[in-house]
Residue, then its C-alpha position, 0 to 999 in steps of 0.5 A: m500500500m502506497s497511500s491512504h488516498g489515490i487511484l485504484s490499481d489494476r489489481q484493485l480494479a479486478a477486486l472491485v469488479a469481483e466484489g460487485g462495485v462494477v456491475t457488468q451486463d456481460a463479462l469483462a473482455d480481455g484487456q479491459i482492465q488497464p494499469a489505473s483505469l477500466d475501459l467502458r463498453l458501448g451497450r446495445i442501443a443508441y438514442r439519437l438526441r435533439a440536444s445534450f443534457l444533464p439529468g439533474s439532482g434526483r432525476s434518472i437519465q431514463s426519465r429524461l428520454t422522452p419523445d421530445l428529446v429522443m429523435h430515434t433509437i439505433d441498434l448497435e448489435q450489428g453496427a451502426v453509423l454515428e454521424t458528424g454533427c449529431v448527439y447520441l446517448v448510449p447505455l454502457l455495459e458497465g454500471l456502478k455500485l460504489p463503496a463508501g469513500m470511493t468516487a469515479a471519474m471518466n475520460p475518453k480513451s486516447s484513440t477516441g480523442r484523436i479521431d475528434v469524437f467528443t465523448r463524455v459519461i453521464a450518471d443518474g442525478a448528475e449535475a456534471f459530466d464524467q463524474a460519479p459521486e461517493g456511493y453512486e449506484g446506478p447505470l452509466f451512459a455515454e454521450v457520443s458526438p462525432r465532430t469531424f469523422s463519422i464512425l461505425a460503432r458496435t456493441g462492446d466498442r470502447l470509447g471511454q474509460v473510468r478511474f476510481r479514487q479512494g478518498g479526496h482528490h489530492p494532486t501531488r504536482e503539476q507539469t506544464v507541457s508546451v507544443d513542438l513546432e520544430g518538426f518531426d519526419n520531413g518537417i511535419v509538426g502535426y496533422r489537420a483533419r480533412r473535412h468530409s472524409g470517409l467513415v472510421d470503422l472502430a473495429g478497423i485497427g490500422a485499416h484507414p489510409r492516413e492521407r485520406f483523413w489527414e493533411p500534414v502540417t508544417a511550421p517553417d518559421g516555428q509558428l502555426v495559425l490555428d483556423p477556427d473550428e479545425f481539428y489538429i494533432l500536435a505533440s508536446r516538446e517535452a518527453v513525459a514520464i509517469p512513475l509507477s507511483d502516480a496517475a496523471e490527467m491532462a487538465p483542461i487548458a486555462p481559457e486565458i492561455g489562448e483561443f483553443r482546446a488542447h485535449y479531449a482524452g486526458f488519462f496518463d497511466p503509471g509507466f507511460g514514458v518510463s524507460e523500464a516499460g519501453g517508453s523512453g522519450s514518449r511525448a504527450v499527443l495534443e488534440v487541438r481544436g481552434r475556437d472563435v478566432p484564428f490563433i497563432l501557436e509558437h514553438g515552445q508555447p505552454i499548451a496544457r498541464l499534467v496533474h499528478e496524483p498518487m496511486l493506492e498501490t503500484p499496478a501489477e503491470a505498467y503502461g506499455q507492459v500491457a497492450s498499448n498503442y502509444q508507448a514511446q510515441g512521438l507525433k502519432l495519430s490514432k490506432f485506426f490509421r496506417 
């Protein structure tokens, strides 16, 4: 035991599931338990909504799904297309029955953020997204809104993940990361998503030609102008390492820093970027969307913060020792592209 408060490890996650703290409609799949998080799976249907919503205190999500809000229901068992510009709500295969002193926080998976699919989790009675309070017992729903690429989704696909925290949130340190605009291969500093591209099949790992979905971006003078409402993949200048004693989250960028959003997927597991786990030199990949006005990014400009907090115990397997697509990454697109 490393701390009296902090994030549950993979061993503790397995015990939590076995003890009924995570209620699953289907048995867990291989690889669903990560060093400091649990992948969440889409359920069997999706509701096409007129608008996003929060249920509010004392109200269930199901009670809000009236004909005024739900436009139609989609079967995900055989796969269905979720289109850009639309809002969907998907009951997850996992629900929660949290013990005393434990809360849960959710985030999109890295592969989800890197394809510009806006995803967040809602619990019954929620007044905020991506949170389940101490002692929460009930279902979880994923709000899914593809922004650039339409996706082909199926029951069991994993767009989000959940971390469990014992005790309060006690950050131990913060790490500022800046953007690298000096360039990687052939002077490329990032990629800009192509509008009106084809469909991204969430079962198609490495199946989508990169050039059909992404345009390489260069910054010959160390500057990059972010166009409003365009989506970019960039990388941090600094190497990032998360020790086995820590879990980290990339915090939302402060609005006073600039007219952009710096990430969608924020969890960094213990062992990310650690040399012993094969991650020496790992960068943080930045999912950047321009906001209302064109904005100039410069090489080395601070763009995000990594907030560290303690693990309850060292995980049995560090990030990179389990199946991982992003250990030792530089500038890297989502696993769906080749």
